[in-house]
N, C-alpha and C positions, 0 to 999 in steps of 0.2 A: 131453887138455885142458891139463894142467899144463905140458907142454912148449910148447904153443901160447901160453898166457898168459905164461909166463916169457920167451918170445922175441918178444913183441909181435905175434903173428900176427893180422892183421886178420880179424874175422868170428867169432872164438871168444872170448866174453866171460868165461864161467865165473864169473858173479857170486856163486855160492854156494861157490866154492872146491872144487868136486868132491863136495859132500855129497848129490847127487841131489835137489836142491830147486828148481832154477830153469829148466832146459832152455835156457840161453843158450849151450850148447856143442853144439848140434845139428849133426850132420854126416851125410854120406852116405858109407858105406864103399864103396870101389871094388867094383863088381859082381863082379869076378873074385875078390875076396878075402872077400866077404860070408859065404860058408859056412865060412871059416877061423876066424871069431871066435865065441865062445860066444853063445848066444841071449840077448836082453835079459830082465831080470827083470820081474816084474809092475809094480814101482814105476817102472822105466824106461819101460815101455810106457804107463803112465798119464801120465807127463810128456810123452812123445812125442805123445800125443793132443791136446795143447794148444799145440804149437809153431806159430809164425806162418809159418815157411817151409813149402813143400810137403812133406808127409809122404810118404815113399816106402818100399817094402819094405826098403830098405837103410839107412833112417834109424836113427841111433843117437845117444846122448849120449856125446860124446867122453870125459867124465869116467869113464865106465864101461868104456871100451875098454882092454884090455891087449893088447899085441902077443903073440900066441901063439908059443911056442918055435920052430916050424918056419919062421916068417917072420922075415926080417931087418928088414922095414919094413911099415908099414900105410899104404895110400894112402886118404885121405879127401878129400871135396869139401865145401866150405862153402856152405850155402844163401845166397841173396841177402839174406835177413833172418833175424833171430833172435827168439825170444820176448821 
């Protein structure tokens, strides 16, 4: 989320600055990589239940995603609309 906001990436707002409070950084983790990231916390799941974009099994809040060590990059897709 922070990299997207700092680089003006369209579609990821990050209104709360990454404090897990707004869900304006909803993304879909690439399906091939979804099992490579840690599972979402209960707080993240709660916020994901209120996103305006379609919620999918690979929905995540980008502010909570860290690229795990075995990966060089993490591919995410941005929904058409945010919360």
